[in-house]
C-alpha positions in Angstrom: 14.5 16.7 -1.8 16.6 15.8 1.3 14.4 14.6 4.4 14.2 17.7 5.9 12.4 19.4 3.2 10.4 16.2 2.4 9.1 16.4 6.6 8.9 20.5 5.9 6.8 19.6 3.1 4.4 17.4 5.0 4.0 19.5 8.1 2.9 22.6 5.7 0.6 19.9 4.2 -0.7 19.0 7.9 -0.5 21.8 8.7 -2.9 23.7 5.9 -6.2 20.8 7.0 -5.0 19.8 10.4 -8.6 22.2 11.1 -10.7 19.6 9.1 -9.9 16.7 11.5 -7.0 15.8 13.7 -3.9 14.1 12.1 -4.0 10.3 11.2 -0.9 8.5 12.3 1.0 6.0 9.8 4.2 4.0 10.9 7.0 3.8 8.3 8.9 0.8 10.1 12.8 0.6 8.5 16.5 -0.3 9.1 17.4 3.4 9.8 20.6 1.3 11.5 22.1 -1.8 10.7 23.1 -4.0 7.5 20.6 -1.8 5.4 21.0 1.3 6.5 22.8 3.1 3.3 19.4 2.6 2.0 16.6 3.4 3.8 16.5 6.9 3.8 15.4 6.6 0.3 13.0 4.3 1.3 11.3 6.4 3.7 11.6 9.6 2.1 9.9 8.4 -1.3 7.2 7.0 1.1 6.6 10.4 3.3 6.5 11.7 -0.5 3.8 9.8 -1.4 1.8 10.3 1.9 2.7 14.6 1.4 0.9 14.1 -1.9 -2.3 12.4 -0.4 -2.6 15.4 2.3 -2.0 18.2 -0.9 -4.9 16.4 -2.6 -7.4 16.7 1.0 -9.0 13.9 -0.1 -9.0 12.2 3.1 -9.8 15.3 4.9 -7.4 14.0 8.2 -3.7 14.5 7.0 -2.0 11.7 7.4 1.5 12.1 9.9 4.2 9.8 9.2 5.9 8.5 12.1 9.0 6.6 11.8 10.5 3.4 13.9 14.0 1.4 13.6 13.3 -1.8 12.8 17.5 -2.3 13.0 16.6 -4.9 9.8 18.0 -7.5 11.6 17.1 -7.3 15.9 13.7 -8.9 16.2 13.2 -7.6 19.8 14.4 -4.2 19.1 11.7 -4.2 15.8 8.8 -5.5 17.6 9.3 -3.2 20.7 9.4 -0.7 17.6 6.6 -1.8 16.2 4.7 -2.0 19.7 5.2 1.7 20.7 3.9 2.8 16.8 0.5 0.8 18.1 -0.6 1.6 21.2 1.4 4.6 21.6 0.9 6.6 18.5 -1.8 4.6 17.4 -1.0 4.1 14.0 -3.8 3.4 11.8 -1.2 1.0 9.6 2.5 0.3 9.1 4.2 0.5 6.2 6.9 -1.9 6.5 9.2 -3.2 8.1 11.7 -3.9 5.2 14.2 -6.8 6.5 12.5 -10.3 6.5 13.0 -11.4 9.8 12.0 -8.4 11.7 9.3 -8.4 9.7 8.1 -12.3 9.9 8.4 -11.6 14.0 6.4 -8.0 13.7 3.6 -9.7 11.8 3.7 -12.9 14.5 3.8 -10.9 17.9 2.5 -7.5 17.6 0.6 -6.3 14.0 -1.3 -9.2 13.6 -2.4 -10.0 16.8 -3.5 -6.3 17.3 -5.5 -6.2 13.9 -3.1 -3.5 12.2 -2.0 -3.7 8.2 2.1 -4.1 7.3 2.9 -3.2 4.0 5.8 -4.3 3.2 8.0 -2.7 0.1 11.4 -4.8 0.6 10.4 -8.5 2.8 11.0 -11.2 0.6 11.4 -14.2 2.2 9.2 -17.0 1.0 7.8 -18.0 4.7 5.8 -14.7 4.2 3.5 -16.4 1.7 2.0 -18.8 4.3 2.6 -16.8 7.8 -0.8 -17.0 9.9 -1.7 -13.2 9.3 -5.3 -13.3 9.0 -4.7 -11.4 5.8 -3.3 -8.1 7.7 0.3 -8.6 5.5 0.7 -7.6 2.6 4.0 -6.7 0.4 4.6 -5.0 -3.1 7.5 -6.9 -4.0 7.4 -10.4 -5.1 8.6 -13.1 -3.8 12.2 -14.3 -3.7 10.9 -17.9 -5.0 10.3 -15.8 -8.2 13.7 -14.0 -7.7 15.3 -17.6 -7.8 13.6 -18.1 -11.1 14.9 -14.5 -12.5 18.2 -15.1 -11.3 18.3 -18.7 -12.6 17.2 -17.9 -16.2 19.1 -15.1 -16.6 22.6 -16.8 -15.7 21.7 -19.8 -18.0 20.5 -17.1 -20.8 24.5 -16.2 -20.7 25.6 -20.0 -20.2 27.2 -19.6 -17.1 27.2 -22.6 -15.0 28.6 -24.0 -11.7 28.1 -21.7 -8.5 28.9 -21.3 -4.8 25.7 -19.4 -3.0 26.6 -17.3 0.3 24.1 -16.1 2.0 23.6 -13.8 5.3 22.7 -16.4 8.5 18.7 -15.0 8.6 15.3 -15.9 7.4 15.9 -13.5 4.2 19.1 -14.7 3.2 18.3 -18.6 3.4 14.7 -18.4 1.6 16.6 -16.5 -0.8 19.7 -19.0 -0.9 17.6 -21.9 -1.6 15.2 -20.5 -3.6 18.4 -19.4 -6.1 19.8 -22.9 -5.9 16.6 -24.8 -5.9 15.6 -22.6 -9.6 19.4 -23.2 -10.9 19.3 -27.0 -10.1 16.0 -27.1 -11.8 17.6 -25.1 -15.1 20.0 -27.8 -15.4 22.7 -25.9 -14.0 25.2 -26.8 -10.6 25.6 -25.7 -7.4 28.9 -26.4 -5.8 28.6 -24.8 -2.8 25.9 -23.1 -0.4 27.1 -21.5 2.9 26.3 -19.2 5.5 28.0 -16.0 6.5 27.5 -13.9 9.5 27.3 -10.3 9.4 29.2 -7.8 10.9 32.5 -9.6 11.0 36.0 -7.7 9.7 37.7 -10.8 8.1 35.7 -12.7 5.7 39.4 -14.5 3.9 38.0 -18.2 6.0 34.2 -18.1 4.4 35.8 -17.5 1.0 38.4 -19.9 0.6 35.9 -22.5 1.9 33.6 -21.3 -0.7 36.7 -21.2 -3.5 37.5 -24.8 -2.5 34.6 -25.9 -4.2 35.6 -25.3 -7.4 33.1 -22.9 -8.2 33.5 -20.5 -11.2 30.9 -17.8 -9.9 30.1 -16.4 -6.8 26.1 -15.9 -5.9 26.2 -13.3 -2.8 22.5 -13.3 -1.4 24.1 -11.2 1.6 23.5 -7.0 2.6 25.1 -4.3 0.9 26.3 -2.5 3.8 27.5 -6.0 5.7 28.6 -9.1 5.1 27.7 -8.9 1.9 30.4 -6.1 0.7 32.8 -7.8 3.0 32.5 -11.4 1.4 33.0 -9.6 -2.2 35.9 -7.7 -1.0 37.6 -10.4 0.6 36.9 -12.6 -2.8 38.6 -9.6 -5.0 41.5 -9.9 -2.8 42.1 -12.8 -3.0 41.2 -13.7 -6.3 38.8 -16.7 -5.3 36.0 -14.8 -7.2 36.3 -12.4 -10.6 32.3 -13.0 -11.6 29.6 -12.2 -9.1 26.2 -12.0 -9.2 24.0 -10.1 -6.6 20.4 -10.4 -5.5 18.1 -7.4 -4.5 20.2 -7.0 -0.5 23.2 -6.4 -2.9 21.9 -3.3 -4.6 23.4 0.0 -3.3 26.1 2.6 -4.4 27.9 2.2 -0.8 29.4 -0.9 -2.1 30.3 0.2 -5.3 31.7 3.6 -3.7 33.4 1.0 -1.1 35.0 -1.4 -3.7 36.1 0.5 -6.5 36.7 0.2 -9.8 37.7 -3.5 -9.2 34.0 -4.5 -9.3 33.2 -3.0 -12.8 32.7 -5.7 -15.2 32.2 -8.4 -12.7 28.7 -8.6 -11.6 24.8 -9.6 -12.6 22.6 -8.3 -10.2 18.8 -8.5 -10.0 15.9 -6.1 -8.4 12.7 -6.1 -8.7 11.6 -3.5 -11.2 9.6 -2.6 -13.9 9.6 -0.2 -17.4 6.4 1.7 -18.2 4.4 4.9 -18.4 3.7 4.6 -14.4 7.5 4.4 -13.8 8.7 6.7 -15.8 6.1 9.1 -14.1 7.4 8.3 -10.6 11.3 8.7 -11.9 10.2 12.0 -13.2 8.6 13.3 -10.1 11.2 11.7 -7.6 14.2 13.4 -9.5 12.7 16.3 -9.3 12.2 15.8 -5.6 15.4 15.2 -5.5 15.1 11.6 -5.0 17.2 8.6 -6.9 14.4 6.5 -8.5 16.4 3.9 -9.4 17.3 3.6 -5.4 16.6 0.1 -3.8 12.4 0.1 -3.1 12.3 3.2 -3.7 9.4 3.2 -6.0 7.9 0.0 -4.1 8.3 2.3 -0.8 5.9 4.9 -2.7 3.6 2.5 -4.1 3.8 0.8 -0.5 2.3 4.2 1.1 0.0 4.8 -1.7 -1.8 1.2 -1.2 -2.3 2.0 2.4 -4.1 6.0 1.9 -6.2 4.4 -1.4 -7.3 1.8 0.9 -7.9 3.9 3.6 -10.4 6.6 1.3 -11.9 3.2 0.0 -13.1 2.3 3.0 -14.3 5.3 4.7 -11.5 6.4 7.1 -8.9 4.8 9.0 -10.3 1.7 10.6 -7.5 -0.8 10.6 -10.0 -3.9 10.1 -11.7 -1.7 7.2 -8.1 -0.9 5.4 -7.1 -4.6 5.2 -10.5 -5.2 3.7 -10.1 -2.7 0.6 -6.5 -2.9 0.2 -6.7 -6.1 -2.3 -10.0 -4.1 -4.1 -7.8 -0.5 -4.4 -4.7 -2.7 -5.9 -6.1 -5.5 -9.0 -8.1 -4.9 -11.4 -11.1 -4.8 -12.5 -10.9 -0.8 -11.8 -10.1 2.6 -13.5 -5.9 2.6 -13.6 -4.1 5.1 -11.3 -0.3 5.3 -12.0 2.3 7.2 -9.5 1.4 10.7 -9.3 -2.7 10.4 -9.7 -2.9 9.7 -6.1 -5.2 12.5 -5.9 -7.7 11.0 -8.9 -7.4 7.7 -7.1 -8.6 9.0 -3.3 -11.6 10.6 -5.3 -12.8 7.6 -7.1 -12.3 5.3 -4.0 -14.0 7.7 -1.6 -16.8 7.6 -4.1 -17.2 3.8 -4.0 -15.7 3.3 -8.0 -13.7 0.7 -8.5 -9.7 1.2 -9.1 -6.6 -0.5 -10.2 -3.6 0.9 -8.6 -0.7 0.3 -10.8 1.4 3.2 -9.4 5.2 3.2 -10.0 6.0 -0.7 -9.9 3.0 -2.5 -11.8 1.5 -3.2 -8.8 -0.6 -6.8 -8.7 -1.3 -8.3 -5.5 -1.9 -12.2 -5.9 -3.1 -12.5 -2.7 -2.5 -11.0 1.7 1.1 -11.6 1.6 1.8 -12.3 -1.9 3.1 -9.9 -5.4 3.2 -10.6 -8.8 6.3 -8.2 -9.6 9.6 -8.2 -12.2 13.1 -7.8 -12.3 15.6 -5.2 -13.6 18.5 -6.9 -14.7 21.0 -4.5 -14.1 25.8 -4.5 -14.4 27.8 -2.4 -12.6 29.8 -0.9 -15.3 32.4 2.6 -14.9 31.3 2.4 -11.3 27.6 2.4 -11.3 24.5 0.4 -11.4 23.6 -0.2 -15.4 19.9 -1.1 -16.3 20.2 -4.1 -18.8 16.6 -5.6 -19.4 13.5 -6.2 -17.4 12.1 -9.9 -16.6 
């Protein structure tokens, strides 16, 4: 289902229930422009798909009306202005987002927390978000990059790989992720020859690649963005023959990179991305595929779950009270309670509204271990035949 069809479906659902109560606005702030713009549409559509499922149930009475805003992923001033509009002009009950860590920190610190508005991010992974002064208003579905660093180090050690160069996009996300990976590799007995930042938006990355190659490293870890410097670094490394083996963390997952580089990337990548297997994941995959979405898209399942948590918390709180949503979110996300999987939002909403404990597991095996922190697991993939192929889950 494309964005227009999803919007139409949501409008029909809203029209069908608007006579009961006025719609409740919920913000969706993601990087519709910027270095992740190729993956953002799938994330937004997935969140809106969950909100449409909520509206179809009719349990909340008032339909949820998703309102989009552009985080840009990297421009903190633009992101905070967009969030301010959502909160003051659109009067949103909660915010799904943001996506990139730096703008998420900026929005939380400057706008959302001071105004007492819950944020549930599907994808902001910086370890710095674990300790922000959020008064309990910030949550995320994806695990911290401290965990991703450990997973990457374990995968590389199991494969007998050693001696790495790390390049990272020069922002909060990139620096935090690079530090986590380097520390985990060192703890596992591996070697990191160089850790160097790169700037996004450049047309030529040959100088950066030459410096990385000069370190003597055998493998290149690219903690960058799929539509920006990350793909530029990878292309330059292949063009010059500096590296033939790459490790891609979550920000580098996307078909756009494969399409841009072509078959030269096949067989040369090990990547990680938050993901889980099981009944909830399988159910979501079937539902998403039936709606024309790619269930394996970057942070697509997490976006569905983030939207679901907002709605379920609202039901448990008895309405769209901002503080009530905050106070109920951990309760609906975790045991004890009736397990609720993807596609079972009507059931979950009915139970939560009745005061019955639920344990929302959703599409990604949701388990929140406190405000701002999720346990999570990872999908490990390789690029083969011009497509990402799942190898295992950790």
